[in-house]
Residue, then its C-alpha position, 0 to 999 in steps of 0.5 A: x490681345x486678340x492676336x494672342x488668343x487667335x495664336x493660342x487657338x491656332x497652336x491648339x488646332x495644330x496640336x490637336x491635328x497632330x494628336x488626331x493623326x497619331x491616334x488614328x495611326x495607333x488605332x487603325x494601323x497594324x504597323x508602327x507610326x514610322x512605318x505607317x507614315x513611310x507607307x502613306x508617303x509612298x502610296x499617297x495617303x498622307x493627306x488622308x491621314x492629315x484630314x482624318x487627324x483634323x477631326x479632333x479640331x472639331x472638339x477643340x473648336x466647339x469646346x472653345x465656342x462653348x466656353x465663349x473663347x471665340x477668338x481661340x475658336x477662330x484660331x482652330x478654324x485657321x489651323x483647320x484651313x491651313x491643314x486643308x491647304x497643306x493637304x490640297x498642295x500635297x494631293x496636287x503635287 
C-alpha cells in the first residue's frame, strides 16, 4: 500500500514537472514549444528548463502534506530528486 502511494506521488511529480516546463515555455518563449526545445538542446539550457519546471512540484509536495498524504509527498520528493539527477547528468555530459 505504501509503495502504491509513493508511486502515485512520483507520477504526480513527473507530470507536474512536465506541465511546469511546458507552462514556462508557453509563458516566456516567443517561439513554439518544439522550436524552444530544439534551441534549448543546442545552446545547453534544457537542464534549466527542467529545473524551472520542477517548481510546480512545490505545490504538489505541500498540497499532499496539507491533506496528510505523506507517502505521496515522498513520491513527489523522489521525482524532484530524479529530475535533479537528470539535470546534473545533462549538465556534466
